[in-house]
Structures are given as structure tokens and as C-alpha cells.
TILUMTI-560574 format. One line per field, with one value per residue (C-alpha): x, y, z; residue number from 1; residue in one letter. Coordinates in Angstrom, 2 decimals. Layout:
N
east (X; ...)
north (Y; ...)
up (Z; ...)
k (NUM; ...)
r (a; ...)
END
This chain:
582
east (-174.51; -175.78; -178.53; -177.10; -178.76; -178.34; -176.60; -178.52; -176.97; -176.60; -179.09; -178.07; -178.97; -180.15; -181.06; -177.99; -179.86; -178.56; -174.98; -173.58; -175.60; -173.21; -171.32; -174.53; -175.82; -172.52; -173.05; -176.80; -177.56; -180.94; -181.12; -181.77; -182.57; -183.32; -185.66; -186.48; -189.90; -189.19; -188.81; -185.09; -182.57; -180.30; -178.71; -178.13; -176.68; -174.19; -177.03; -179.04; -176.06; -175.68; -179.34; -179.85; -176.41; -176.28; -173.65; -174.62; -172.82; -174.88; -178.30; -177.94; -180.09; -182.28; -185.92; -186.79; -188.98; -185.99; -184.01; -186.57; -188.86; -191.58; -195.26; -195.92; -194.49; -197.51; -200.37; -199.58; -196.24; -195.56; -193.15; -195.96; -198.28; -195.92; -195.29; -199.04; -200.13; -196.96; -197.48; -195.13; -195.93; -194.65; -193.99; -195.16; -194.29; -193.19; -190.95; -188.20; -185.64; -181.93; -179.08; -179.24; -182.97; -183.70; -186.77; -186.01; -188.81; -188.45; -190.21; -190.41; -190.86; -191.21; -191.04; -191.19; -187.84; -188.10; -185.84; -184.85; -188.10; -190.20; -191.19; -191.37; -188.60; -188.58; -188.95; -186.61; -187.19; -185.77; -186.06; -184.69; -184.40; -187.12; -185.11; -182.17; -184.45; -185.90; -182.45; -181.22; -184.31; -183.82; -180.16; -181.04; -183.71; -181.21; -178.65; -181.32; -182.48; -178.90; -178.22; -181.37; -180.37; -176.97; -178.56; -180.97; -178.20; -175.90; -175.83; -175.25; -178.05; -177.94; -180.05; -179.70; -180.97; -181.40; -180.07; -183.12; -182.24; -185.29; -184.78; -184.79; -183.86; -183.85; -182.56; -183.94; -181.06; -181.86; -185.44; -184.25; -181.85; -184.14; -187.49; -188.96; -190.44; -189.23; -192.76; -192.80; -189.63; -189.22; -189.71; -189.33; -186.39; -183.63; -183.87; -187.26; -185.81; -182.25; -182.72; -179.62; -178.19; -176.10; -179.08; -178.99; -175.53; -172.83; -174.68; -172.15; -174.18; -174.49; -170.72; -170.27; -172.81; -171.96; -168.19; -167.35; -165.93; -166.14; -166.92; -165.75; -166.79; -168.15; -169.76; -172.96; -176.34; -179.67; -183.22; -185.16; -188.90; -189.45; -187.36; -184.64; -181.00; -179.09; -175.28; -174.16; -171.02; -171.69; -169.91; -170.99; -170.12; -171.42; -174.08; -173.02; -174.80; -173.14; -172.46; -170.53; -173.22; -173.89; -177.45; -177.38; -175.57; -175.41; -175.03; -174.17; -174.48; -173.63; -175.55; -173.03; -175.47; -174.03; -170.44; -170.90; -172.52; -169.67; -167.16; -168.77; -168.62; -164.99; -164.18; -166.23; -164.35; -161.18; -162.48; -164.38; -164.69; -163.09; -160.90; -159.52; -156.85; -154.05; -151.24; -149.16; -150.35; -153.98; -153.25; -151.87; -155.09; -157.13; -155.02; -155.39; -159.17; -159.29; -157.14; -159.01; -162.46; -162.23; -161.35; -163.32; -160.51; -161.31; -160.26; -159.31; -159.50; -157.40; -157.58; -158.49; -162.06; -163.18; -160.72; -163.38; -163.35; -167.04; -166.53; -163.62; -165.75; -168.54; -166.09; -164.76; -168.25; -169.70; -166.72; -166.82; -168.78; -171.06; -172.18; -175.79; -176.04; -176.62; -174.15; -174.92; -173.20; -173.01; -171.67; -170.31; -169.78; -173.35; -174.86; -174.57; -173.07; -176.50; -177.90; -174.85; -174.85; -178.56; -178.08; -175.20; -176.40; -180.14; -182.25; -184.90; -188.31; -188.10; -184.31; -184.76; -187.47; -189.08; -188.01; -191.54; -190.50; -187.48; -185.30; -182.53; -179.25; -177.15; -174.97; -178.06; -179.27; -175.84; -175.82; -174.28; -173.05; -170.80; -171.03; -169.12; -168.21; -167.34; -165.47; -164.61; -162.27; -165.31; -166.71; -166.62; -164.53; -167.66; -168.94; -165.46; -165.60; -168.72; -167.32; -164.20; -166.39; -168.06; -164.66; -163.38; -166.46; -168.93; -171.58; -173.07; -175.87; -178.47; -179.10; -181.28; -180.72; -178.98; -178.79; -175.93; -176.82; -174.52; -173.80; -171.67; -170.54; -167.51; -166.35; -164.86; -163.92; -162.73; -161.28; -159.52; -158.04; -154.63; -155.77; -152.28; -152.33; -155.84; -154.48; -151.81; -154.49; -156.56; -159.40; -159.05; -158.38; -155.13; -156.61; -159.46; -157.03; -155.04; -158.26; -159.39; -156.00; -155.72; -155.59; -155.02; -155.73; -154.34; -155.90; -153.59; -154.87; -155.46; -152.45; -150.22; -151.71; -152.25; -151.67; -155.21; -156.75; -157.24; -158.95; -161.11; -162.10; -163.03; -165.18; -166.96; -167.71; -169.33; -171.29; -172.66; -173.35; -175.57; -177.27; -177.86; -178.26; -175.33; -172.56; -169.42; -166.47; -163.27; -161.38; -159.05; -155.30; -155.13; -158.07; -156.53; -153.22; -155.06; -156.69; -153.31; -151.73; -154.41; -153.60; -157.06; -157.41; -160.93; -159.62; -161.75; -165.00; -163.76; -162.72; -166.18; -167.78; -165.50; -166.50; -170.17; -169.70; -168.04; -171.00; -173.36; -171.28; -170.12; -172.32; -170.13; -168.47; -165.18; -164.64; -162.45; -160.62; -163.46; -165.89; -163.91; -164.63; -162.83; -160.71; -159.29; -158.69; -156.81; -155.19; -152.11; -151.56; -152.15; -149.64; -147.14; -147.23; -143.78; -143.36; -140.37; -139.07; -138.74; -135.04; -133.61; -132.74; -136.30; -137.61; -135.24; -136.30; -140.02; -139.45; -137.65; -140.40; -143.08; -141.24; -140.82; -144.51; -145.63; -143.51; -144.49; -141.00; -139.31; -136.03; -135.11; -138.41; -138.20; -134.66; -135.75; -138.70; -136.27; -133.79; -130.99; -129.06; -130.13; -126.83; -127.50; -130.98; -129.58; -127.05; -129.78; -131.99; -129.10; -128.41; -131.97; -132.38; -135.07; -135.72; -136.69; -140.33; -140.16)
north (-106.95; -106.04; -108.33; -110.49; -110.02; -112.67; -111.13; -111.33; -111.06; -107.44; -106.83; -105.38; -101.70; -100.60; -97.21; -95.21; -92.08; -92.57; -92.11; -88.70; -88.25; -90.11; -87.00; -85.25; -88.20; -88.44; -84.94; -85.21; -85.81; -87.47; -91.12; -91.62; -95.03; -95.89; -98.89; -100.62; -101.88; -105.23; -103.42; -104.16; -101.56; -100.33; -97.35; -96.63; -93.24; -92.40; -90.76; -93.97; -95.93; -93.57; -93.69; -97.45; -98.79; -100.88; -100.47; -100.02; -103.26; -105.20; -104.03; -103.49; -106.14; -106.75; -105.73; -102.63; -104.71; -106.85; -103.76; -101.42; -104.04; -101.42; -101.92; -99.80; -102.62; -104.72; -102.27; -99.80; -99.82; -96.31; -97.64; -99.69; -96.72; -94.47; -97.17; -97.55; -93.88; -92.19; -89.51; -88.63; -89.20; -86.65; -86.55; -90.01; -90.67; -94.32; -96.51; -98.61; -101.02; -100.30; -102.84; -103.33; -104.05; -100.76; -98.75; -95.51; -92.96; -91.46; -89.05; -90.47; -89.01; -91.10; -89.94; -91.82; -92.59; -91.84; -92.83; -90.50; -91.30; -90.28; -93.85; -94.96; -97.43; -97.28; -95.10; -92.75; -92.96; -90.24; -90.27; -88.54; -89.53; -87.60; -87.78; -86.11; -83.44; -82.87; -82.72; -80.34; -78.17; -78.13; -77.17; -74.53; -73.20; -73.12; -71.34; -68.96; -68.30; -67.77; -65.48; -63.55; -63.30; -61.99; -59.52; -58.37; -57.79; -55.81; -52.13; -51.12; -51.07; -53.93; -54.52; -56.70; -56.28; -58.57; -57.80; -55.62; -53.41; -54.67; -54.98; -58.58; -58.09; -55.17; -55.56; -53.78; -51.30; -50.35; -49.75; -47.61; -45.47; -44.94; -44.85; -47.38; -50.72; -53.88; -54.60; -51.21; -51.74; -55.46; -55.89; -52.15; -50.44; -49.54; -45.86; -45.78; -46.57; -45.32; -41.94; -39.95; -37.67; -40.61; -42.78; -43.62; -42.24; -42.71; -45.34; -47.31; -50.52; -50.13; -49.76; -52.95; -55.10; -53.85; -53.47; -55.72; -52.64; -53.02; -49.74; -49.20; -46.43; -44.01; -41.07; -39.58; -38.21; -40.01; -38.84; -40.86; -41.49; -38.03; -36.40; -35.61; -35.77; -38.62; -38.83; -42.42; -44.37; -46.94; -50.19; -52.56; -56.00; -58.56; -61.11; -64.44; -67.83; -71.21; -71.54; -68.30; -66.39; -62.75; -62.58; -59.04; -56.86; -56.18; -52.74; -51.93; -48.42; -46.76; -43.82; -41.02; -38.56; -38.75; -39.01; -36.02; -34.06; -34.90; -34.12; -30.74; -30.17; -31.19; -29.00; -26.22; -26.51; -26.14; -22.59; -22.32; -25.58; -26.82; -29.73; -29.01; -26.96; -27.10; -27.76; -30.96; -32.12; -31.94; -33.71; -36.58; -36.59; -36.88; -39.79; -41.53; -41.09; -42.64; -45.59; -46.48; -46.09; -49.46; -51.31; -52.23; -51.13; -49.06; -45.42; -42.93; -39.29; -36.93; -33.16; -29.98; -28.74; -27.31; -29.16; -31.20; -34.64; -35.16; -34.48; -36.95; -39.65; -39.05; -39.04; -42.43; -43.90; -42.54; -43.72; -47.21; -50.36; -49.48; -46.23; -47.45; -48.53; -46.31; -43.70; -43.13; -40.33; -40.33; -37.32; -39.12; -35.91; -34.77; -37.66; -38.25; -41.57; -42.81; -42.49; -43.22; -46.99; -47.24; -44.91; -46.97; -50.48; -50.12; -51.51; -54.05; -53.23; -52.77; -52.37; -49.18; -46.81; -45.39; -48.23; -48.99; -50.86; -52.33; -49.76; -50.53; -48.77; -46.84; -49.89; -51.89; -49.02; -48.89; -52.61; -53.09; -49.52; -47.18; -45.72; -42.47; -42.05; -38.38; -37.25; -40.85; -39.63; -38.63; -42.18; -43.41; -46.50; -48.56; -48.11; -48.59; -52.27; -52.92; -50.95; -53.12; -56.24; -54.83; -54.19; -57.66; -59.82; -57.62; -58.30; -56.70; -57.12; -54.37; -52.88; -55.35; -58.09; -61.45; -62.55; -61.07; -59.20; -59.69; -56.66; -55.90; -52.33; -50.31; -48.00; -44.59; -42.63; -39.07; -37.05; -33.78; -35.25; -36.80; -40.39; -41.54; -38.99; -40.15; -43.71; -42.61; -40.97; -44.17; -42.50; -44.48; -48.19; -49.10; -52.15; -50.02; -47.38; -49.90; -51.41; -47.95; -46.73; -49.14; -46.35; -42.92; -39.78; -36.58; -33.36; -30.32; -27.16; -24.06; -22.42; -24.91; -24.20; -20.44; -20.38; -21.72; -18.76; -16.52; -19.41; -20.19; -16.55; -16.31; -19.43; -18.15; -14.86; -16.81; -18.87; -15.92; -13.92; -16.75; -17.07; -13.36; -12.03; -9.64; -8.85; -8.50; -9.12; -8.89; -8.35; -5.38; -5.99; -4.83; -7.01; -10.01; -9.37; -9.55; -12.81; -14.23; -13.15; -14.75; -18.03; -19.57; -21.78; -22.55; -23.49; -23.15; -23.08; -19.94; -18.36; -19.02; -17.33; -14.30; -13.84; -14.25; -11.53; -9.27; -9.78; -8.43; -5.28; -4.56; -2.21; -2.04; -4.48; -4.90; -6.22; -3.72; -3.99; -2.24; -5.00; -7.72; -8.87; -7.00; -10.01; -10.16; -6.40; -6.09; -9.49; -8.16; -5.37; -7.73; -10.21; -7.39; -6.38; -6.59; -6.93; -6.07; -9.61; -9.76; -10.07; -7.15; -9.37; -10.69; -7.11; -6.17; -9.26; -8.43; -4.82; -5.92; -8.46; -5.81; -3.30; -5.86; -6.76; -3.13; -2.47; -5.65; -7.09; -4.36; -4.18; -0.66; 0.75; -1.29; 0.01; 3.63; 3.19; 1.86; 4.67; 2.21; 1.33; -1.48; -3.26; -3.06; -4.46; -7.32; -8.16; -8.10; -10.35; -12.78; -12.72; -13.69; -16.17; -14.10; -14.81; -12.00; -13.20; -14.62)
up (-142.02; -145.41; -146.67; -149.39; -152.77; -155.39; -158.32; -161.58; -165.03; -166.08; -168.89; -172.18; -172.12; -175.53; -174.10; -174.85; -173.84; -170.26; -171.42; -170.63; -167.43; -165.16; -164.09; -163.23; -161.24; -159.35; -157.91; -157.39; -153.70; -154.31; -155.22; -158.95; -160.41; -164.04; -164.45; -167.76; -168.84; -167.20; -163.85; -163.72; -162.59; -165.34; -163.52; -159.83; -158.81; -156.08; -154.13; -154.35; -153.07; -150.14; -149.12; -149.51; -148.65; -151.83; -154.52; -158.15; -159.08; -156.53; -157.74; -161.48; -163.16; -160.10; -160.01; -158.07; -155.76; -154.79; -153.81; -152.22; -150.60; -150.12; -149.46; -152.54; -154.63; -153.61; -153.39; -156.18; -157.91; -159.15; -161.80; -163.35; -163.01; -164.98; -167.62; -168.04; -168.07; -169.37; -166.73; -163.88; -160.23; -157.67; -153.95; -153.04; -149.39; -148.81; -146.68; -148.17; -146.68; -146.85; -147.07; -143.28; -143.53; -141.76; -142.69; -144.47; -145.07; -148.52; -150.85; -154.37; -157.85; -160.99; -164.61; -167.92; -169.58; -173.29; -176.17; -178.98; -180.77; -177.74; -176.91; -173.25; -172.57; -168.76; -165.71; -163.88; -160.14; -157.83; -154.07; -151.00; -147.34; -145.49; -142.25; -143.98; -145.33; -141.88; -140.32; -143.00; -142.59; -138.84; -139.20; -141.75; -139.40; -136.55; -138.75; -139.97; -136.40; -135.26; -138.21; -137.45; -133.77; -134.78; -137.21; -134.52; -131.96; -134.24; -133.28; -136.89; -139.42; -141.92; -145.02; -148.10; -151.65; -154.63; -158.11; -158.76; -155.76; -153.84; -150.06; -148.87; -145.19; -142.76; -139.20; -136.09; -136.00; -139.60; -138.44; -135.53; -137.59; -140.59; -138.80; -141.25; -140.18; -141.89; -143.11; -144.88; -146.91; -147.67; -151.41; -152.00; -153.80; -151.36; -152.35; -150.55; -147.12; -147.61; -149.23; -150.05; -152.71; -153.95; -155.01; -158.70; -159.51; -156.90; -154.86; -152.80; -153.06; -156.83; -157.17; -155.20; -157.04; -160.54; -160.24; -157.33; -155.55; -151.75; -149.95; -146.37; -143.94; -146.53; -144.70; -146.06; -144.98; -145.41; -144.80; -142.23; -142.22; -140.71; -143.46; -140.92; -141.92; -140.33; -140.78; -141.36; -142.16; -144.90; -145.81; -148.60; -149.91; -152.39; -151.48; -153.02; -152.94; -152.40; -156.13; -156.19; -158.08; -157.17; -155.86; -154.49; -151.99; -148.28; -146.72; -143.13; -141.80; -138.52; -137.05; -136.59; -135.00; -131.50; -132.73; -135.08; -132.29; -129.98; -132.71; -133.26; -129.51; -129.39; -132.42; -130.94; -127.70; -129.70; -129.85; -126.62; -124.71; -121.54; -122.53; -125.97; -127.66; -130.12; -127.65; -128.06; -124.63; -125.69; -128.97; -126.93; -124.93; -128.16; -129.35; -125.98; -126.04; -129.50; -128.42; -125.22; -126.77; -128.55; -125.33; -122.21; -119.89; -116.79; -117.19; -114.45; -115.57; -113.48; -113.56; -111.75; -111.59; -114.91; -117.15; -118.94; -117.33; -118.10; -121.83; -121.99; -120.40; -122.91; -125.81; -124.76; -124.43; -127.67; -129.70; -128.15; -129.11; -126.20; -127.80; -128.29; -124.64; -121.59; -120.35; -116.67; -114.76; -110.96; -109.03; -105.98; -103.98; -104.47; -102.48; -98.73; -97.62; -96.46; -99.99; -102.15; -101.70; -102.56; -105.53; -106.94; -106.23; -105.70; -102.86; -102.11; -100.72; -96.95; -96.93; -94.91; -93.80; -96.92; -99.22; -100.37; -103.51; -105.24; -106.95; -109.47; -108.87; -111.35; -112.07; -113.09; -115.27; -116.94; -117.76; -121.20; -121.26; -119.30; -115.79; -115.13; -111.46; -111.15; -108.01; -107.17; -104.42; -102.32; -102.04; -98.41; -97.64; -96.85; -100.40; -101.90; -100.83; -102.90; -105.84; -105.74; -106.04; -109.16; -110.71; -109.85; -110.38; -112.34; -109.70; -106.58; -104.06; -103.73; -100.31; -98.38; -100.97; -100.70; -104.34; -106.42; -109.62; -112.62; -114.84; -117.87; -117.25; -118.23; -115.44; -116.07; -112.96; -112.48; -109.64; -108.87; -105.69; -105.16; -104.58; -103.56; -100.76; -99.85; -99.66; -97.20; -95.10; -95.14; -97.01; -100.23; -100.65; -102.35; -104.12; -105.50; -106.76; -108.79; -110.17; -111.34; -112.49; -115.43; -117.99; -116.40; -118.41; -116.92; -118.19; -118.02; -116.28; -118.37; -116.70; -118.56; -121.97; -122.09; -125.85; -126.09; -124.26; -127.37; -129.16; -126.16; -125.73; -129.40; -129.05; -125.98; -127.75; -130.60; -128.11; -126.15; -129.33; -130.46; -127.08; -126.53; -130.08; -129.48; -131.96; -129.87; -132.18; -130.14; -126.90; -126.53; -126.31; -122.70; -121.65; -123.38; -121.58; -118.27; -119.32; -120.34; -117.06; -114.85; -113.15; -113.88; -110.85; -112.08; -115.54; -118.68; -116.74; -114.92; -118.21; -119.62; -116.60; -117.04; -120.69; -119.76; -117.10; -119.71; -122.07; -119.45; -118.88; -122.44; -124.42; -127.54; -129.89; -128.03; -124.52; -122.63; -119.31; -117.49; -118.58; -116.76; -113.17; -110.38; -109.41; -112.96; -113.31; -110.05; -110.05; -111.81; -109.31; -106.42; -107.81; -108.13; -104.43; -102.92; -99.18; -97.00; -97.06; -100.85; -101.89; -103.85; -106.84; -106.96; -106.97; -109.82; -111.82; -111.40; -112.47; -115.65; -116.50; -115.94; -118.18; -120.95; -120.88; -120.88; -123.98; -125.87; -125.24; -127.33; -125.40; -126.51; -125.24; -122.05; -121.38; -121.92; -119.51; -116.91; -117.70; -118.35; -121.49; -123.75; -122.99; -119.24; -119.75; -121.81; -119.03; -116.36; -118.50; -118.97; -115.21; -114.36; -117.21; -118.97; -122.64; -125.03; -124.86; -121.32)
k (1; 2; 3; 4; 5; 6; 7; 8; 9; 10; 11; 12; 13; 14; 15; 16; 17; 18; 19; 20; 21; 22; 23; 24; 25; 26; 27; 28; 29; 30; 31; 32; 33; 34; 35; 36; 37; 38; 39; 40; 41; 42; 43; 44; 45; 46; 47; 48; 49; 50; 51; 52; 53; 54; 55; 56; 57; 58; 59; 60; 61; 62; 63; 64; 65; 66; 67; 68; 69; 70; 71; 72; 73; 74; 75; 76; 77; 78; 79; 80; 81; 82; 83; 84; 85; 86; 87; 88; 89; 90; 91; 92; 93; 94; 95; 96; 97; 98; 99; 100; 101; 102; 103; 104; 105; 106; 107; 108; 109; 110; 111; 112; 113; 114; 115; 116; 117; 118; 119; 120; 121; 122; 123; 124; 125; 126; 127; 128; 129; 130; 131; 132; 133; 134; 135; 136; 137; 138; 139; 140; 141; 142; 143; 144; 145; 146; 147; 148; 149; 150; 151; 152; 153; 154; 155; 156; 157; 158; 159; 160; 161; 162; 163; 164; 165; 166; 167; 168; 169; 170; 171; 172; 173; 174; 175; 176; 177; 178; 179; 180; 181; 182; 183; 184; 185; 186; 187; 188; 189; 190; 191; 192; 193; 194; 195; 196; 197; 198; 199; 200; 201; 202; 203; 204; 205; 206; 207; 208; 209; 210; 211; 212; 213; 214; 215; 216; 217; 218; 219; 220; 221; 222; 223; 224; 225; 226; 227; 228; 229; 230; 231; 232; 233; 234; 235; 236; 237; 238; 239; 240; 241; 242; 243; 244; 245; 246; 247; 248; 249; 250; 251; 252; 253; 254; 255; 256; 257; 258; 259; 260; 261; 262; 263; 264; 265; 266; 267; 268; 269; 270; 271; 272; 273; 274; 275; 276; 277; 278; 279; 280; 281; 282; 283; 284; 285; 286; 287; 288; 289; 290; 291; 292; 293; 294; 295; 296; 297; 298; 299; 300; 301; 302; 303; 304; 305; 306; 307; 308; 309; 310; 311; 312; 313; 314; 315; 316; 317; 318; 319; 320; 321; 322; 323; 324; 325; 326; 327; 328; 329; 330; 331; 332; 333; 334; 335; 336; 337; 338; 339; 340; 341; 342; 343; 344; 345; 346; 347; 348; 349; 350; 351; 352; 353; 354; 355; 356; 357; 358; 359; 360; 361; 362; 363; 364; 365; 366; 367; 368; 369; 370; 371; 372; 373; 374; 375; 376; 377; 378; 379; 380; 381; 382; 383; 384; 385; 386; 387; 388; 389; 390; 391; 392; 393; 394; 395; 396; 397; 398; 399; 400; 401; 402; 403; 404; 405; 406; 407; 408; 409; 410; 411; 412; 413; 414; 415; 416; 417; 418; 419; 420; 421; 422; 423; 424; 425; 426; 427; 428; 429; 430; 431; 432; 433; 434; 435; 436; 437; 438; 439; 440; 441; 442; 443; 444; 445; 446; 447; 448; 449; 450; 451; 452; 453; 454; 455; 456; 457; 458; 459; 460; 461; 462; 463; 464; 465; 466; 467; 468; 469; 470; 471; 472; 473; 474; 475; 476; 477; 478; 479; 480; 481; 482; 483; 484; 485; 486; 487; 488; 489; 490; 491; 492; 493; 494; 495; 496; 497; 498; 499; 500; 501; 502; 503; 504; 505; 506; 507; 508; 509; 510; 511; 512; 513; 514; 515; 516; 517; 518; 519; 520; 521; 522; 523; 524; 525; 526; 527; 528; 529; 530; 531; 532; 533; 534; 535; 536; 537; 538; 539; 540; 541; 542; 543; 544; 545; 546; 547; 548; 549; 550; 551; 552; 553; 554; 555; 556; 557; 558; 559; 560; 561; 562; 563; 564; 565; 566; 567; 568; 569; 570; 571; 572; 573; 574; 575; 576; 577; 578; 579; 580; 581; 582)
r (m; n; e; r; i; e; k; k; p; k; p; n; n; p; n; s; q; l; e; g; y; e; d; f; l; e; e; f; s; d; g; v; v; a; i; d; k; n; l; r; i; i; s; f; s; t; g; a; e; r; i; t; g; y; s; a; n; d; v; t; g; l; t; c; k; e; v; f; k; s; d; v; c; e; k; g; c; i; v; k; m; v; l; k; t; g; k; p; v; s; n; l; r; e; d; i; k; n; a; n; n; e; t; i; p; v; s; m; n; a; s; p; l; l; n; i; h; g; k; i; v; g; v; v; l; s; f; r; n; v; l; e; v; y; k; l; t; t; e; l; f; k; e; s; t; m; l; q; s; i; m; n; s; i; a; d; g; v; f; t; v; d; t; n; w; l; i; t; s; f; n; p; s; a; e; r; i; t; g; y; k; k; e; e; v; i; g; k; p; c; r; i; a; f; r; s; e; y; c; g; r; d; c; a; l; m; k; t; v; r; r; g; e; t; i; t; n; f; e; m; d; i; l; n; a; k; d; e; k; v; p; v; s; v; s; t; s; l; l; i; n; e; k; g; d; i; i; g; g; v; e; t; f; r; d; l; t; v; i; k; q; l; t; r; e; l; k; g; r; y; s; f; g; n; i; v; g; k; s; p; g; m; q; k; i; y; n; l; i; e; s; v; s; s; t; n; s; t; v; l; i; l; g; e; t; g; t; g; k; d; l; v; a; r; a; i; h; y; n; s; p; r; r; d; k; p; f; i; k; v; s; c; a; a; l; p; e; s; l; l; e; s; e; l; f; g; h; r; k; g; a; f; t; g; a; l; r; d; k; p; g; r; f; k; l; a; d; g; g; t; i; f; l; d; e; i; g; e; i; p; v; s; v; q; v; k; l; l; r; v; l; e; e; q; e; f; e; p; l; g; g; t; e; p; i; k; v; n; v; r; i; i; a; a; t; n; r; d; l; k; e; a; m; k; e; g; k; f; r; e; d; l; f; y; r; l; n; v; i; p; i; s; l; p; p; l; s; e; r; k; d; d; i; p; l; l; v; e; g; f; i; k; k; f; n; k; e; t; g; r; n; i; v; s; v; s; r; k; a; l; e; l; l; l; d; n; k; w; t; g; n; v; r; q; l; e; n; v; i; e; y; a; f; v; h; c; d; g; k; t; i; q; v; q; h; l; p; e; e; i; k; f; k; k; e; k; d; g; i; i; d; a; d; t; p; l; e; e; i; e; k; r; v; i; i; s; a; l; k; r; n; n; f; v; q; g; k; a; a; r; s; l; r; i; s; r; t; t; l; w; r; r; m; k; k; y; g; l; s; p; k; i)
END
């Protein structure tokens, strides 16, 4: 229970100078007490009530000694000291008693209370609970530490500036991207560490701080500490204190180097690469890559050899939140069964002959990032069991180990095999297949997108011109026809090899038929061989198709070459369902 204090008559307060401060004192968290020259309390703030547990009505008119009951009241009253000297006393550490007679450590300040004539008429005593200050400081420290931890773990660069454009914070990712250490740039103008052509005129941060205009994902180039260009995506916002005042700005920036490089590769492969093109099917692939990149879902890439499964896997990783973490590729078919398990999951010292020390596996090396299991269909069933555990529990045991290792890994797998057929044959686990086949991406073979062949050829010519210093500018019409007619069982990779072969044999500026490999030159004739069992109608159909192609689908010329009328040719085309352009 609160200690009962005998109520004294409230003294007349001739000091009207306290009037008008009530609102301020109501919001002030520290305790504030006004004491007259007779050491009696004439004002007691809300903060003082909170700290002591007394109400203003209970203590007004009492002496400060009756309320605070502090040792300082006996051995050196600071109120008397201020009344005597007229000088303030600061940061006096003392213990007082609250209404429950509990000891409260406080820090006190005392200043003379002057009337309008400058005469001392009392003392203003302010105090704060040291325990509250300690608790607040601890909480602020925890919040600051947590904020710093968050800042340190963000993959994007983050820095803040004050209203004078001086850097006030600079996180580790900002150090990594710019090449500057925090100690080098704190207190320096932001243009020192974040150099770009926009500094001083179209600065994104300046627009935000001066106009309140938030900038999102603005792409630009900066110069790092080595004067190298770094493409970044910038976002900015205001830095506001608890009162709502603008105290600076914050800028986040993402390193686009890998993404730009990949984008260039993807765009380049629109001309010469092995997974891109302008066909609607490939556009759907691009959209799917973009959609799955932001997730952690397992992806299974399906496609024939040479269709670009590796590039798709990299595109997904480098456009994902894991882009700054490892991308580990494992070619499952390249390793014998005896080594594959150790390669994937690692081993402990002594696990087998030659295991002289612990070795981390690829899954451990990929922790936090992405592991790409190429040719997943070649993994033996014994290893599939452990892989299934990683997918289900995100943990595994290294070879020769007994303690499970936890990992946070995204799995992207790829195969050119029919896994459903492998399941029927007992060579691939059904439960593993459905764990992998969360998001399937099927890459079309080149034979299904032949419209891309001229673009791909043009791109390969540019590539090999650059590599060899040559100046080949085109492919002849006849040579291109052969390329278009080929079935391309090896897909874009095979096409690239063919153009490279032609570069070696071409001594002019145009690749001709004679510069192509033998299997391409004679493929058409081989495909046209008709044996004795070929039906007559099939022979007639092939002859018509061949004539149309030789004459660039001009029906009049094709009819003359066949020595039939144009009407007869049209009827035969209709019979066999042949379009004018086949």
C-alpha cells in the first residue's frame, strides 16, 4: 500500500511564471518538481507522479524531504545548494523512496527558479529513473544490434545519408558492391562512394529528400573503387525520425552484373545460343523462368541434349533471391556410382580407403544457394534414397557419418531421359520423381522451332568472327536450305558445331554448300532415297514436295519442272494436304 502522507495546506503560489508550462510537463517523461524557497513542492509533473507513485494533489505543499526521503536530504540537499549558490547542479546520482517505500535510483538535476525580475524564488528539480534509462538503453541496443544484423544480412547494398548528403551508414553488401570499406566512406559525401553520371543533377536520392519522390528500381551504372563500371538497380526513400522530421535518405542498390551478363547471354542466344528464340513456345519458357525464379520450388528441366538446360538453370538461380549464394552444378552421369554419393553428400575421414580427411559434399557447398543436378536420370537407385531425404527433410548424412547435416538448398534437376519410362523399368523411384517434378520446364528441340535457325546461324557467325578475327558475312541460300532441312538431333549445340566447321573450310565471306560437313550436304539426298516398299502415292507426294522446294514454292515453275499443268499440280497438292508453303 502507498505510504500515507499527511496532507498539508496548499501554499499560495505567487510565482505565476509556472503557468503555461503544464502542457509541456504533461508530455515530459522525466519527473519535474518545482520547489519554493521554503522547500515546499509547488508543482509536480505527470512524469514525477509516474516515477514516485504519488499524485500531485497528495504532495503539493509538502516539503521535498517528506516526499523523496533521500539520504541527500540529510547530508547535502541540492535544493538548498542551488538556493544558496544560484548555480545549477547536474547529474547527481541518488536513491529516493517511492510511494510503496521502494528504493528508486535516480539521476537528478536542479536549476534555480527565477521570477520575471531574475530573482531566485525556488528550484526546479528534474529526475529520471536510472533503471528505466538502463532498460531503454538495453532495448535500444538490442534493436540497434538487430537492425545492424538485418542490414548486414541483406544481399542488396544499403547506405543512409543525412541532410548534408554525408554517409551515416554503409552495410557489408554496399562494401562488396562498391569496393569501399565502411570506415572509408562514413562521414563522406555519398558521391565519393556512389559515383555515377547522375550525381549532382538527376540524383535519385536527391529527388527523394528534396521532393519526397520515392524512386524504385532505377537502373544505372556506378564506378567502384577500382573505377570499374557496375550496373545497379537503385531504390530510395526518406529517412524520418520519430517526430516525423526528415533527417536524410536511405538508398538500396542491387548489383546487376550477373543478371546483365546473363541477360546479354540470353539476348545473344536469341541470335546464336542454345535455348532461346522468338517462337511462342520459347516466349512461354522465358515467362516461366521469370515466374519460378522468385520461389524456392524444385524445378525439373526436360529436354534433348543441346537444348540449353544448363542455361535455364542458371537463369533461374541468378534471378532468384539466392543469386548471391553458390550455384553448384553436378553432372550425375560423369561420376561412377562409387564416387557419386561421396561427391554429393561428402564423407568423413576413414569412410573408405583413401578418405584421409573430412570432405564436404556438393550439397554442403551449395548451402543457402542452388544445386543443379544435370542428367538426374542417371543417378543409381541407392543414391536416389538419400536425395529423396534431402528433398523431404533438407538434411543428409555424409558417407561414414552418423550425425545429419542440415542444409538450405534449392534443387534444380535436368534430364534428357523419359523418367516415367525409367520408373516403369524400376530404374527411377516414383516418390523421387514427384518430389522433383514440382515445376517441370520442357525445352523444345530445334526441329520444332526451325524459324529460329537463320537467327541462330547469324549469331554463330558473329561469335566465330569475333573469336577468329574473320569477316564472314552470310550463308548462301542453298546452304541455308540444307540447314533448314536438317533434323538437328543434336539441337543448337550441333548447329553451332556445323557453323564452326564451316568457318574452318570457308575462305571467302559467304558460307557455301561445299563448306558444310558431309553429313549435312548429303543428308537431303539420303532422306530422299526411296526403296521398293515405298507406296506409289508416297513417292508422288515426295516428288511434288521436292519440286516445290527447288522452285521456291512457285507453283507454275514447279508444274513445268514436273511436266504437268498447274491445275494438275494444284489437285495433287490438295489430295496430299500440301499447303503452298508446306
